[in-house]
N, C-alpha and C positions, 0 to 999 in steps of 0.2 A: 412487412417491414419490421426491422428490429426495434423493440421498445425497451429502453433502459429504465428500470425502476430505480430512480436515482435518489438516494438519501443525501441530504445536504451535508457538506463537510465530511465526506467519507471516502472509503476505498473505491466506491463506484466511479469516482472521477477518472480512475485508470481506464475504465471501460469506455467512457466517452473519448478519451485520448486515443485508445486503440482504434475505435471506429473512425475518428478523424484521420489517423494515419492511413487506414485502409481506403478512405474515401467512400465509406458505406453510408447511405442515408439511414437516419434513425430518428426516432421520437423519444422524448423524455417525459416520463411520468414522475412528477416530483413528490417527495415526501419530506417532512420536516421533523427534526428531532424534538423530543420533549425538552423544553428549556430547563427543566429542573433536573431530570434524570439523565438527559443526553442520549436516551435510548430511542430506537426507531418507533414510529407510531404503530399501533395495532393494525392499521390498514394494510401494512405489508404482508400480514398473514393471509390475506386474501389472494396474494400472488404465490407465496411459498409458505408452508407450514411453520418454518422457523421464524418468519417475519424479519429477516435480515436482508441487508444490502451488501454487495451487489447481487441483483438478479435481473435476467433479461427474459423476454419472450420473443419468439421468432417462429413463424409458421406453425403455431400451435404448440411449440415446445416451450418448456419453462426450464431455464438453466441457471443454477445458482453456483456459488463458490468461484472466487476470482480466477483461480487457475483453470478450472473447467470452462469458464466463459472465454478466457483468452484462447484456449485450445480450440474451442468450437468456432470462434469467430475467424481465427487464422485459417483453419482447415476449410471452412465453408466460403469464406470471402477473400482469403489472402492471395489465391492464385500464385502460390510459390513465394510470396513475399513475407518478410518478417519472421521466417523460420528456416533453419538449415534443412537441407535435404534429408529425408528419412534414411536411417541406416548408417549415418556418418557419426564420427566422434563428436562433431559439433552439435548434432541433434541430441545426443545424449547429454551434453553439457547444457544445452537449451532446456531440456526437460528438467534437469537438476535445478536450475535457477527458478523455473516456474514454480516448483514445489518448495524450494528452500525459502522463498520470500514469505510464505505464510506459515510453513511448518517449523522453521528454525528462527528466522530473523524477527518475526513479530512477537512471539510469546514473551521474551524479556521486556520488550517495550510496553506490552500490555500490563505486565506485572509492575513495571515502574509506575504507570498511570494509576493503577489500583492503590499501590502503597503510598504514592504521593498524596492521594486523596485521604487515605487513612491518617497520614501524618499531619495534614493541614486542615482536614475537614472538621465540621462541628461534631461534638459528641458530649455525653455527660461528663462533667468535670472530674468525677471520681475515677473514671477509667481512662481519661485523657493521657496522663503521664505513662501509664503502662502501654497503652495502644501505640502511642507515638514512639516510645522507646523500642517496641517490637518492630515497628515499621522501619525505623532507622537502621536497626540491626540487620533486618532482612535485606534492605537495599545495599548496605555496606558489605555484607558477607556473601551475598549471592547475586543480586540483580545487577549492580554496577560492574562486578567482574565479568558477568556474562555479556553485558553490552560491550565492554571493552574487548573481550575476546572476539565477538562477531565483527566489530568495526575494524579491528586489526586484520582479521581474516579477509574481509572484503576489500580493504585497502591493498593488501598484498595481491589479491586476485586481479584487481584492475591494473596491476603492474604487468600482467601477462599479455594484455590486449587492450584495445581502445574501449571496447564494450564488454559486457559480461561473457558473452559467448565467443567473441572474436573481434575482428576488426569491422564487422558489419553490425549496424543497429538491428535488434530483433525485438519481438514482443516480450522476451525475457527481461529486457531493460525496462519495458513498461511495467511489468510485474514487480520488478525490484524497486521501482520509484517510490512506492508508498512507505516501505520500512525505512528507506533512507531519508525520505522527507520527514517522517516521524522522528527519526533519530536526530535530525538537525533541529527539529522543534523542541524536543525534550529528552533526547537520549545521549547527548554529549558529542555529537558530530559537529566539528567545526573546521576551520581552515587548516588546522594542524594535520588533518588527513587530506592532503592536497588532491589525491586522485578521486576520492569520493566527493569532495567539494566540487571539483571540476565536472564530475559526472552530473551532479545536480544543475550546475550552470548550463551544461550542454542540453539537457533535456528540457529545461525551462525555456530555452531560447528556440526550441523547435516550433515552427508555425502551427503544426497540428496540436501541440500541447496548448498553445495560446488560444486556438480556436475552441478547444474543449473547455478551457477556463471560462471563456466568454459565454458558452452555453450552459455550463454547469452551475455557475453561481459561486457563492462564498466557499473558499477552500483555504483553510488556515495553514495547510501544509505546503502551500505553493511557494513561488519564488519571492523570497524576502532575504535581504542582505543581512546576514548574521555574522557575528564575530567568530 
């Protein structure tokens, strides 16, 4: 049976959602973040040397990295569902979004999280003005423009079709959910980008998404009405 090594309030929520969409039985091994550092606990290193989530085990295999997990589960359990047929233009687009989600969309969001903490976090008083000024400048000159660039791009892409690959929901939409949820929480995504906002509303209303939330526990990136 698939075991999801699930870190609370993390990207592994997507894996639970995918398994619910596929109707695959699974177990959850839960891990809690350190309340001070918000990092994963050291016990996860017993599963994978990097000690990060998501990671799954299945039939003696250990699979890490969100995109690799999605590809493995869809190939092994999908029976032709949630992915376009191999060799098609749609399959190429599907593969692109699987990798774009982590490779291009998430880095500016992670940078914003880091520099927000530098700007607002505790530090010795004599370095505070300099550190905060640098953080503000980096956000203004690089991070915010990058976030806007990606959000504009994604808004335009959803003008081409209902979902990211086409007019059929695929696992690429599951993979794309987390960067968009993170952008809605702290990256400037709001109702002004109506296609992206509608995308979030649609995925949050899916029964499989709701079942995954019930099993996964607290998930701050989930369905909340925002301005």
